[in-house]
C-alpha positions as CSV (number, residue, x, y, z in Angstrom):
1,M,-4.0,-16.7,-2.7
2,A,-7.7,-16.5,-2.1
3,Q,-10.5,-14.3,-4.4
4,K,-12.4,-12.6,-2.4
5,D,-15.1,-9.8,-4.0
6,N,-13.2,-10.5,-7.0
7,L,-9.6,-9.5,-5.3
8,I,-6.6,-10.4,-6.2
9,Q,-4.8,-11.7,-2.9
10,W,-1.3,-13.5,-2.7
11,F,1.0,-13.3,0.3
12,P,2.9,-16.5,0.7
13,G,4.8,-17.1,3.9
14,H,8.1,-16.4,3.0
15,M,6.7,-13.0,2.3
16,A,6.3,-11.9,5.4
17,K,9.7,-13.1,6.8
18,T,10.8,-10.4,3.8
19,R,9.3,-7.6,5.4
20,R,11.3,-8.6,8.6
21,L,14.7,-9.5,6.4
22,M,14.4,-5.7,5.4
23,R,13.4,-4.0,8.2
24,E,16.5,-6.3,10.1
25,N,19.3,-5.3,7.3
26,L,18.0,-2.0,6.6
27,S,21.0,-0.7,8.6
28,L,23.6,-2.8,6.8
29,V,22.9,-0.9,3.8
30,D,23.4,3.2,2.6
31,A,20.7,3.0,-0.5
32,V,18.3,1.4,-1.5
33,V,17.4,0.2,-5.4
34,E,14.1,-0.4,-5.7
35,I,13.2,-2.2,-9.3
36,R,9.2,-1.7,-10.8
37,D,7.7,-2.9,-13.8
38,A,7.4,0.5,-16.2
39,R,4.1,-0.7,-17.7
40,I,3.2,-0.3,-13.7
41,P,5.0,2.0,-12.1
42,Y,2.2,2.5,-9.4
43,S,1.0,-0.6,-9.0
44,S,4.5,-2.6,-9.2
45,R,5.7,-0.8,-5.8
46,N,5.1,-2.2,-2.4
47,P,3.5,1.1,0.0
48,E,5.2,-0.7,3.1
49,I,8.9,-0.1,1.0
50,A,8.7,3.3,1.7
51,K,7.4,3.2,5.1
52,I,10.7,0.5,6.0
53,V,13.1,2.8,3.7
54,G,12.4,5.5,5.4
55,A,14.5,8.7,4.9
56,K,17.4,5.8,3.6
57,P,18.1,7.4,-0.1
58,R,16.3,5.4,-2.4
59,I,16.6,4.9,-6.6
60,I,13.6,3.8,-8.9
61,L,14.1,1.7,-11.6
62,L,11.7,1.5,-14.0
63,N,12.4,-2.2,-15.8
64,K,11.1,-3.3,-18.6
65,A,11.2,-0.1,-20.0
66,D,11.2,-1.2,-23.5
67,F,7.9,-2.9,-23.4
68,A,6.2,0.4,-22.3
69,D,5.1,3.5,-23.8
70,K,8.3,5.8,-23.8
71,K,6.9,9.2,-23.6
72,I,4.4,7.6,-20.1
73,T,7.5,6.2,-19.1
74,E,9.3,9.7,-19.5
75,Q,6.2,11.6,-17.2
76,W,7.0,8.9,-14.5
77,V,10.3,9.8,-14.7
78,E,9.2,13.7,-14.3
79,F,6.3,12.2,-11.2
80,F,9.4,10.9,-9.1
81,K,11.8,13.3,-10.2
82,Q,9.0,15.8,-8.4
83,R,9.3,13.8,-5.3
84,D,13.1,14.3,-5.1
85,I,13.2,10.8,-6.3
86,A,15.8,9.7,-8.6
87,A,13.9,6.6,-11.2
88,I,15.7,5.5,-14.3
89,P,14.2,3.6,-17.0
90,V,15.9,0.4,-17.4
91,D,16.0,-3.1,-19.4
92,C,17.7,-5.4,-16.8
93,R,17.6,-8.4,-19.7
94,N,19.7,-6.5,-22.0
95,G,21.1,-3.6,-20.1
96,M,19.9,-1.0,-21.4
97,G,20.1,1.7,-18.9
98,L,22.1,0.2,-16.1
99,K,25.1,2.5,-16.5
100,D,23.0,5.3,-15.4
101,V,22.3,3.1,-11.8
102,M,25.9,3.6,-9.7
103,P,26.3,7.8,-10.5
104,A,22.6,8.0,-9.5
105,V,23.4,5.8,-6.1
106,K,26.7,7.6,-5.3
107,A,24.5,10.9,-6.0
108,A,21.7,10.3,-3.6
109,C,24.4,8.8,-1.3
110,A,26.8,12.0,-1.6
111,E,26.6,13.2,1.9
112,L,27.3,10.1,3.7
113,I,30.7,9.5,0.6
114,E,32.0,13.1,2.0
115,R,31.5,11.9,5.6
116,L,33.2,8.7,5.1
117,K,36.3,10.5,3.0
118,K,36.3,13.0,6.1
119,R,36.9,9.8,8.7
120,N,39.8,8.3,6.2
121,M,37.1,6.0,5.1
122,G,37.0,6.6,1.7
123,S,37.7,3.1,0.2
124,R,34.5,1.7,2.1
125,P,32.4,-0.2,-0.1
126,L,28.9,1.2,-0.8
127,R,25.8,-1.2,0.3
128,I,22.8,-1.3,-1.5
129,M,19.8,-3.1,-0.8
130,V,18.0,-4.5,-4.1
131,V,14.2,-4.8,-3.4
132,G,11.1,-5.0,-5.4
133,I,8.0,-7.2,-6.1
134,P,8.2,-11.3,-8.0
135,N,9.1,-11.6,-11.2
136,V,9.8,-7.4,-11.5
137,G,13.6,-8.5,-12.7
138,K,15.9,-8.0,-9.5
139,S,18.1,-11.3,-10.8
140,S,18.6,-9.9,-14.1
141,F,19.4,-6.8,-12.7
142,I,22.1,-8.2,-10.5
143,N,23.3,-10.3,-12.8
144,R,24.0,-7.8,-15.1
145,M,25.6,-5.0,-12.5
146,A,27.9,-8.0,-11.3
147,G,28.9,-9.0,-15.2
148,G,28.0,-12.5,-14.8
149,K,25.3,-15.0,-13.4
150,K,25.0,-14.5,-9.9
151,A,21.4,-14.9,-8.8
152,K,19.1,-17.3,-9.8
153,V,16.8,-16.0,-12.5
154,E,13.7,-17.3,-13.9
155,N,10.1,-16.2,-15.8
156,R,8.1,-16.7,-12.7
157,P,7.2,-14.9,-9.4
158,G,8.8,-16.3,-5.8
159,V,12.0,-17.6,-7.2
160,T,14.3,-16.0,-5.1
161,I,13.7,-17.1,-1.1
162,R,16.5,-15.8,0.6
163,K,18.9,-12.5,0.9
164,Q,22.1,-12.6,-0.7
165,W,25.1,-10.7,-0.6
166,I,26.7,-9.7,-4.4
167,K,30.1,-8.0,-4.5
168,L,29.9,-5.7,-7.9
169,N,33.6,-5.3,-9.6
170,D,33.8,-1.8,-8.4
171,G,33.8,-3.1,-5.1
172,S,30.1,-2.0,-4.4
173,E,27.7,-5.0,-2.8
174,L,24.3,-5.6,-3.5
175,L,21.9,-7.4,-0.9
176,D,19.5,-9.4,-3.2
177,M,16.4,-9.6,-1.5
178,P,12.8,-12.2,-1.9
179,G,10.4,-10.6,-4.3
180,V,7.9,-9.6,-1.8
181,L,4.1,-8.7,-2.3
182,W,2.0,-7.2,0.6
183,P,-0.9,-8.3,2.5
184,K,-4.0,-6.7,0.8
185,F,-4.7,-5.2,-2.7
186,E,-6.9,-2.6,-1.8
187,D,-7.4,-1.7,-5.8
188,N,-8.5,-4.6,-7.5
189,E,-7.0,-2.9,-10.6
190,V,-3.9,-3.0,-9.2
191,G,-4.3,-6.8,-8.0
192,K,-5.0,-7.5,-11.7
193,N,-2.2,-5.0,-13.7
194,L,0.3,-7.4,-11.3
195,A,-1.7,-10.4,-12.8
196,F,-1.3,-9.4,-16.2
197,T,2.7,-8.5,-15.9
198,G,3.1,-12.1,-14.5
199,A,3.9,-10.9,-10.5
200,V,1.0,-13.6,-9.2
201,K,1.2,-17.0,-10.4
202,D,-0.8,-18.3,-13.0
203,Q,-1.7,-21.8,-10.8
204,V,-3.7,-19.1,-8.3
205,M,-5.4,-17.4,-10.9
206,D,-8.9,-17.4,-13.3
207,I,-6.2,-17.4,-16.5
208,E,-9.6,-16.9,-18.7
209,D,-11.2,-14.3,-16.9
210,L,-8.0,-12.5,-16.2
211,G,-7.8,-12.8,-20.8
212,C,-10.9,-11.6,-20.8
213,S,-10.3,-8.5,-18.5
214,L,-6.7,-8.4,-20.6
215,C,-8.7,-7.7,-24.1
216,E,-10.7,-5.3,-23.2
217,I,-8.2,-2.8,-21.8
218,L,-6.0,-3.5,-24.8
219,A,-9.2,-3.1,-27.2
220,R,-10.3,-0.2,-25.4
221,D,-7.0,1.7,-24.9
222,H,-4.9,0.0,-27.2
223,F,-6.8,-0.9,-30.4
224,D,-3.9,-0.2,-32.4
225,N,-1.5,-2.5,-31.1
226,F,-4.4,-5.1,-30.2
227,S,-5.7,-5.1,-33.8
228,K,-2.2,-5.5,-35.1
229,R,-1.2,-8.3,-33.5
230,Y,-4.6,-10.6,-33.8
231,K,-5.9,-9.0,-36.9
232,I,-9.5,-7.6,-35.6
233,E,-10.7,-4.8,-37.7
234,R,-12.3,-2.0,-35.5
235,E,-15.6,-2.9,-36.8
236,E,-15.7,-6.8,-35.4
237,A,-14.5,-5.7,-32.0
238,E,-17.5,-2.2,-31.6
239,G,-20.1,-3.3,-29.2
240,K,-17.9,-7.0,-28.0
241,S,-17.8,-8.0,-24.1
242,S,-14.9,-8.9,-22.7
243,F,-15.5,-13.2,-23.7
244,E,-16.3,-12.1,-27.3
245,L,-13.4,-10.5,-27.8
246,L,-11.3,-13.2,-26.1
247,S,-13.4,-15.4,-28.3
248,L,-12.4,-13.7,-31.4
249,V,-8.8,-13.8,-30.5
250,A,-9.3,-17.5,-30.9
251,E,-11.2,-17.5,-34.1
252,K,-8.2,-15.3,-35.6
253,R,-5.9,-18.3,-34.2
254,K,-7.2,-20.5,-35.2
255,M,-7.4,-22.0,-31.5
256,I,-10.7,-23.8,-32.0
257,L,-12.0,-26.6,-29.9
258,A,-14.1,-29.9,-31.4
259,G,-17.7,-28.3,-32.5
260,G,-16.7,-25.6,-33.4
261,V,-16.5,-23.9,-30.1
262,P,-13.3,-21.3,-29.7
263,D,-10.7,-22.3,-27.2
264,T,-11.2,-19.6,-25.3
265,L,-8.8,-20.7,-22.2
266,R,-5.8,-21.1,-24.3
267,A,-6.2,-17.9,-26.2
268,A,-5.8,-16.3,-22.9
269,Q,-3.0,-17.9,-22.1
270,T,-2.1,-16.9,-25.3
271,V,-2.6,-13.1,-24.3
272,L,-0.9,-12.7,-21.1
273,D,2.1,-14.4,-22.9
274,E,2.2,-12.0,-25.7
275,F,1.8,-8.8,-23.8
276,R,4.1,-9.9,-21.0
277,G,6.9,-10.9,-23.7
278,G,6.2,-7.3,-25.4
279,M,4.8,-9.2,-28.7
280,L,2.2,-6.3,-29.1
281,G,4.4,-3.4,-28.5
282,R,5.1,-0.5,-26.7
283,I,1.8,-0.5,-23.6
284,S,1.7,1.3,-20.8
285,L,-1.0,0.3,-18.6
286,E,-0.9,3.5,-15.8
287,L,-0.5,6.9,-16.4
288,P,1.1,9.4,-13.3
289,R,-1.6,12.1,-13.1
290,L,-3.4,11.2,-9.8
291,R,-1.3,9.3,-8.6
292,N,0.0,10.2,-4.4
293,E,2.7,7.8,-3.4
294,R,6.2,7.9,-2.9
């Protein structure tokens, strides 16, 4: 990844290979399940997926919905419904909402299923490609759907590096594709949202700068959550710069270096980890209004 003009970019070579795999294997599947992060449904989309999938039936899963604002997630579901796309809030770790996935897939594939029945092929299993950006929960989804450990799961991006076919109990087959970003983020807000949620490796980020940006957003748009977690009063945060907010977090958590200097690097990692883990409460960073995408 390279940072130029403060734009966040990360496109490992295996992701370019995944784009080719998606195109090559699309003819083998009946539908596509795209997994996004419910906190950032716009930023966690890969704009190339819609182009690659084309007219193939597609269902969107809004994963980590338990970390997102419920009312805003409902707005996103309606947003996609208006575009004739089924969107389902889920939590792939504990299985919440996953019982609705296969009925939605079968509804989206109703015409195909009817054609197969007329050709006496009604028993032919549905084949579904699972796609999404890194660290969005694809492997957790597949493991839950398969009823056991089938795909490798780690809380870091770029773990799945090759396609895998997984058979479900009802005979359906899932094609797990590696997580794929896209070559260039035109909008720095998108890049930062992906970094906040862990879709971009921390090792290639300026963690302190990222922590400052997240503190600024939390103090501005989600102050009650920010205040409750870090015991910061509104008058303490009023007028503070992003770095001063991060320093305040360090002081509240007693993260102090020699000489009484706040350990802002440690504080930044803490804020990021706690946001990613849902410890600041249910927070959505994006609203569906003014979004023009499929």
